[in-house]
N, C-alpha and C positions, 0 to 999 in steps of 0.2 A: 629294292622291295623289302629287304630285311629291316631297314630303318622304320618302315611303316607297318610291320607285322603282316606282310603279304607274301611271305616265301612260299606259302601253299599254292600260289598261282603257278609255281614251277615244279610242283611235286612230281609230275610225270615227264619232266623235261628229257630225261635219258631215254624215254620210250619214243620220243618224237623223231621223225626223219629230219635230216638237215633242212629240207624244203619247208616242213611244218614249223620248225624252229624259226626260220627266217620269216615266215608268214605271221607267226605269233608276235615277234618282236617288231618287224617292219610293216606288216600289213600290206594291203594292195593299194591303199590310198592314205593321204595324210590324216584322215579322220580315224583310220583303223590302227594306227601305229601305237603300240604299247610304249615304244620308246619316246613318243611325243607327249606322253602324259606328264603334267607338272605335279608330281606326287607331293611335293612340299606345299604347293598351293592348295591342293585337295585336302591335305592333312589339316592345314590352317583353317579352312572353311568348315570342316567337320568339327574341329575342336571349338571354334567360335560358336557354331550352332548349338552344340551340346552344352557349352558353358553358359550361353544365354538362357538356356532352359533349366539351369541348375544341375545338369548332369556332369559327372566327372568322366574322365577317360575310361573306356571299357576295360574291365579287368578279368574277362573270362579266360579261364585256363583249362587246358585239357585235363581229364581225369588221370591221376597218376596210375601207371601200369600196375604197381603192386596192390592197388585197391580194387582191381578188376579180376574177373576170372571168366572162363568160357565153359559152357555146358559140354561142348564137344570134348570127348576123351575122359569125361567124368564117369565114375561108377554109378550104377543104378541107385545105390544107397544115397550117394551125394545128391543126385538129381531129385530123389524123393524128399530128402531133407530140405533142399532149397525150395522145392514146391510148397511144402508145408510152411516153411518160414515165410515165404512170399504171401501165402494166404493169410497167415497170422498178421503180418505187417499191414496188409490191406484192411483186415478186420479192425485193426487198431487205428485206422485212419492215418497211417504214417507213410503212405506211398503217394507220390505225385507223378503224373505222366505229362510230359511236355511233347506235344506232337506238332511238328512243323511240316507243312506240306506245300506243294506247288507243282502241279502237273505230273504227279507221280503215277497216276492210274495206268497209263499206257505201258510204261516200262515195267510196272509191277504185274502186268498180265491181266488187267481187268477186262472182262468180256462184255461189260455193259456199255451202253452209249455214254459218251462223255457228258458230264453234267447231270446225269440221272441220280447218282449217289456220290457223296463226297467221301474223301478218305476219312474224314471225321466220323461219318456214319458207319463205315465198315470197321474202323478201329474201335468205336464205341461199342459195337456189337461184340467184338472180341473181348473187350473188358468185361462186358456183362456175362459172357460165357465163363470167365474166370470166377465171377461171383457165384454163378450157379454151381460150378465145380466145388465150391467151398461148402456145399450142402446147406446153403442159407445162413451159414455162420458169419458170412462176410457182410459187413456194413458198407454201403456204397454211397458216395457223395460225388456226383459228376457235375463239376462246374466247367462250363465251356466259355472261353473268352476268345473272340475272333475279331 
């Protein structure tokens, strides 16, 4: 899996029981066996498909830890400074939000019926709340691509 950038599939390996590990690797039938996947062939198919469309191999990389910080444990002054900097960044049109969804409503605790409102709707409403919090000083351009 390491050769194909898929080590994340085993991120929780140590937390699995021996039975669950066996089930993951061997499955209950030949169609379910992780060990039966021809990863080399799958990799070739993906690379050919991407190459035929002019795409190069994906180069997404995780954000480096030293370039991130968490709000938890920060002083109220730091939080206020970050909030103001965030509003300023939004008002300058320098912030982008990428929202990827897929069946998150239930586990996020949505109380509405499925399909009534999308995650895009609720997140869009939250973004607008941030604009209102900026006392109208924030310029907003919402482009949605689905």
